[in-house]
C-alpha positions in Angstrom: 32.9 73.8 -85.9 33.4 70.7 -88.2 36.9 69.5 -87.0 36.7 66.0 -88.7 35.8 65.1 -92.4 32.4 63.9 -93.2 34.0 60.9 -95.2 36.0 60.0 -92.0 32.8 59.9 -89.7 30.7 58.1 -92.2 33.5 55.5 -92.5 33.9 55.3 -89.0 30.2 54.5 -88.1 30.0 51.9 -90.6 32.8 50.2 -89.6 31.9 50.2 -85.5 28.4 49.3 -87.4 29.8 46.2 -89.2 31.8 45.3 -85.6 28.7 45.3 -83.6 26.9 43.6 -86.1 29.3 40.8 -86.4 29.4 40.7 -82.8 25.9 40.1 -82.5 25.7 37.4 -84.9 28.6 35.4 -83.3 26.6 35.6 -80.3 23.6 34.2 -81.7 25.1 31.6 -83.7 27.5 30.5 -80.5 25.8 31.3 -77.4 27.7 31.1 -74.0 27.5 27.7 -72.6 28.5 27.9 -69.0 31.2 25.3 -67.9 30.5 22.9 -65.1 33.0 22.8 -62.6 33.5 20.4 -59.4 33.6 22.4 -56.1 37.2 22.5 -54.6 37.2 20.9 -51.0 38.5 24.0 -49.4 36.2 26.6 -51.1 33.5 26.6 -48.8 35.7 27.9 -45.8 37.3 30.4 -48.1 34.4 31.8 -49.7 32.7 35.1 -48.8 29.0 34.0 -50.0 28.7 31.6 -47.1 
């Protein structure tokens, strides 16, 4: 049973594909650069990893 029209399905697929493509190009063009933060003076006692 085909509830949605083929035109709607095709349009949705194309739009989602374009969003993913532009997102991928944005990530490749501007990779994430981790920020360098100074450690807080009280963070060592409250950190669950220490």
